[in-house]
N, C-alpha and C positions, 0 to 999 in steps of 0.2 A: 096509262099509271093507275086508271079506276079498277081496272083487274087485280092489281097489286094491291090496291086499296080499299076493299071492300064496305068495310065497314064505316067508310065517312061518304059522305054527299061532295062529289067534287064539282065547284062551278068554272067554266073556261072562260075568260075575256076575250074574244075576238076583237080584230081591229076595226073601229066605226068608221068607214071612210070618210062620211060626211063630219064629223068630231075630229077627227085626226087632221083634216084638212084645212079645219079651222085654227087648230093650233099654231100660234106663230113661234112655241119655245118649248122646248122639254116639259119646261115645269106645265104649262098649259095643258099639255098631251097628258101628262099623270093626273092632272086635277079632273080631267075628263072620264078616264078611268077610275078614280076613287069615288067619284058619283056613282058611276054603274056599280062600284063594287057594295058602297052604302044602301044603295037601293035593295039587292038581295040582303045583306049583312048590316044593320045599322049601327051595332056595337061589338066590342070584343069579345073572348079573345080570338085573333086571327092567325090562321096561317097560310102564309102562300110561298107558292111554288112559282119560279119560273126559268125557262132555258134561254141563253144568248142574252136579246135584246129585252125580252120577254121578263128576264131575271133582271136587268135593270129596271126595268117597270116596276116590278114587284120590289125590288131594294127599297125604290123612290115612293112608293106606297107605304114600307112599313117605316120608313124615316117621316113620312107625312102624318103617318098616324099616330106615330109616338109623339109627336108635337103637337096632336089634338087629344092627348092625353089617354088613347087607346090600348089594350094590351095587343101587343104583338108575341103571340106562344112561340112562332116560328115564322123565320124567314128560308126558306130552302131556295138555291142559286146553281143551277145548271151550267157552269163554266162561262159565268159572267164577269166582267169585269167594270171597274170603274172607268168612267169616260178621261180621266187624266190620264190612263193607261195607255192610250190610244193617240196620244199629243204625237207621237212620233213618228206613227205609221199612216201609211195610204190613207187618204180621206176613200168612203165607198162610193162604188160608181152604180152606174143602172144595173150593169151584169152581176154584180154582188148581189142584188135586191134580187134579181131571179135564180140566181143559186142558192138564197137562202130560202127563196119558195120550192125550189125543187126539193130543198134537203127535208119539206114536210112530207114528199112521196118517198121519203128514204130514196132520193135519188142521188147519189153524190157525188159519182165519176164525172164530174162537169168542169174543172179545170180548163182545158184546152178547148173547149165548145164556144162556139161565138153566139152571138143575140140571137141570130134567126135561130139556130140548132136549139139555144134554151126556151125559144118561145114555143116551139113547136114541139118540144116535149111539156111542158107545161098544158097543152092545149091536148094532147092525145088522149086516146079511150083510156078513160079508167083514173083519172088526175082528178082530186078534188077541183083542179082550177078552170077546168074544161068548159065547164056551164057557165062561167062569165063572158065569153065570147072574147074576140079578139080586145075591142075597146075595154071589155071590164077587167081584164088582165093587164093592159095596159096600166090603168088606172093603181090598180092594187100594186102594181111592182113599183110605178113613179110615189107611191106613197110609201111603203114602204121604205124605200130608199130615203124620203124627206123626214121618215121617223129615226133610221140610222144617222141621218147628218146631224138634227135637232138632237140627239143625245152626246154628239161628238163635241157638239158647242155647250153643254151643260155643265154644272159643278154638281158632282155627287157629292150629297147631302151625309152624314155620318146616321148611324145605328147601334143602338145601343141594346139591343135585344140578343136571343138566342140565335145564332147563324150557321148553316152547316152548308159547305159549299161544295159541290160535286167538280171535281177537277176531271178534266181529260186527258190522259199522259201520253196521249200520240200525237201531241198539237207540235207544229213547226214549232224551232227555236225560237222564232221572232214574238210569237205569241207571249203576252204577261203571264205570269204565275202568280198563284195563289195570293204571296207575301203583298202585291199590290192594295190589298183592301186593309192593309195593318192601320192606316189613319183614320179608315171609315168604319172600324166596330170594337165590340168591346172582346179582347184577346181573351179573356175566362169564357165566355160564352159563345165562341168561335171555334168551331169543328170543320176540318175538310176533309173529305174521304176523295181517295184517289179510283179512279177508274181505267183500266187497259183498253179505252179505246180513243177515237177520236173525237173531236167537239161535234160533226155531223152526225160520229157513228153513236151519240148518246142515247138515239130514240129508239138504237137497234134492240131486240128483246133482252139478249144479257143484259146489259148496262140498265135496262129500264127496270127488270126483276129486282137487278141490285139494288137500284135507289130506291124503289119501291117498297124492298125486305127494309132497308135501313131507315126507310120513313116510318114505318110501320112498327118499330123498335121504339123510335123516340118517341111518336105519339101515345102509345100504351105507358113509356115512362113519365108523361107529361098528366099521364092517369093517376099517379099513384101521388 
């Protein structure tokens, strides 16, 4: 994303295992991310971007910042959906967390692969997770799963500021659609941009370039 927004300084908040493992619910988890973000930038306006569960963290941060009286100039979500949209869906399991981590590597062809093969892929040469070792990878995956579970048990809070939603069009039919955000957003301040890719494929070069170009236009508009 930084490649497509060279005029901006981007900060990525990675999962902190110690902070995450001590959180007993999603609100506490978000509070930990909030304190880390405030250490980088004490006051708004803020511009937040997140993909999948990261988008849910970004949305919760935006709602919390607005409750504190801070300005959130833009919230951008990449195919993230509120907790209530998943009520009828199966609960995530350990292999789901492993597949999510593999998605970071751009490795998405994993639907029919078992736990052992998933772990082997994550530890192969060139993987950013290889340096964690078997025990470190286990901790990372277990905590990723726990974050998913905490989110599913949470209640998504409303956000009344500008939001753009990047929707992956090639998702399976059972996946939620952008309409599920209606109770949580300001309709006049919310835009939806459809992309011809799957949820996992949002990080491919073309969708990422399209998202980057759209964000660049929005940042230019904010200057006017």
